[in-house]
C-alpha positions, 0 to 999 in steps of 0.5 A: 248321691243316692240312686233308686234308694241305694246310698252311695258309700265312701267306698266308691268315692275313695279311689287311691290311683297309686294302688290301682293295678290291672290284672290284664286283658279280660275276655280278650277285650277289657282290662279288669282293674283291682284296687286294694281298699285298706281296712275294707277289702278289694274293688274290681271294676272295668271301664265301659265304652261310655266312660263309666266304671262298673264293678264290685267291692268285695269286703273283707268281712264277706259283704259285696256291693255292685258299684256304678260310677258317675258318667262325668267322673269315673272315680265318683260313685253314682250307686252302690248296691249291696248284694247277697252271695246268691244275688251276686252269683245270679248277676254274674251268671246272667252276664257270663252265660249269654256269651256261652250260650251264643257260642254253643248255639252257633256251633249247633246251628248246622245240627237241626233239632239241637238247641241250647238254653240256659236256666237259673237254679232258684232258691226253691229248686229241689236241686239247690245244694245238691249235686248235679248227679242227684238230678239224673237230668240226662237219663230223665230228659235226654238233655245234657248240662254242658256248663254252669256259670256261677258269679261270672266263672264258667265251669265247663263239662261239670261232673256229677259231683258238682254241687248246684247252688241257688243262682247258678246258671245252668247251660243245657243242650238237647232237643226242644222237648228235652229242654222243656223237660229239663226246665221242669225238672230243675224247677220242680223235681 
């Protein structure tokens, strides 16, 4: 079945139950399941409260697809959406970073004037493919990058040698003025 112009592929429909295994509790709440797909790669997904499965197929040759199951049949695919590495990174960051920002915001709630905000490093950012230190963000804005989310993985307290990539979600702490300056700096230099 095709959804919004994205064809469902055989990768989504074929789900050998015997090969499926759980990697344990993910984020303290959900099981991340992995299914080897011989000759194709690996499928990683989670079962949502709605009964649908959402996940990715990571292909051996390097491609990736976001997959969403049918509501009535969690082993049948409703949509398979091909993603570039940059798109996958941005989606992972969008899904992981809000939880981090919410936690940091709660910790700073009793500190007036201290705010937390997230910014996505765009393809056009002058700092895509440059190190964090190249930004001189703390010196120039008086705000601090406290974490970077990439493809769902969070890098806490990144060092100045950390290389920024397009699609990274950067978590910044500072005053409202510092955050405005940080947004401008990360987008325009």
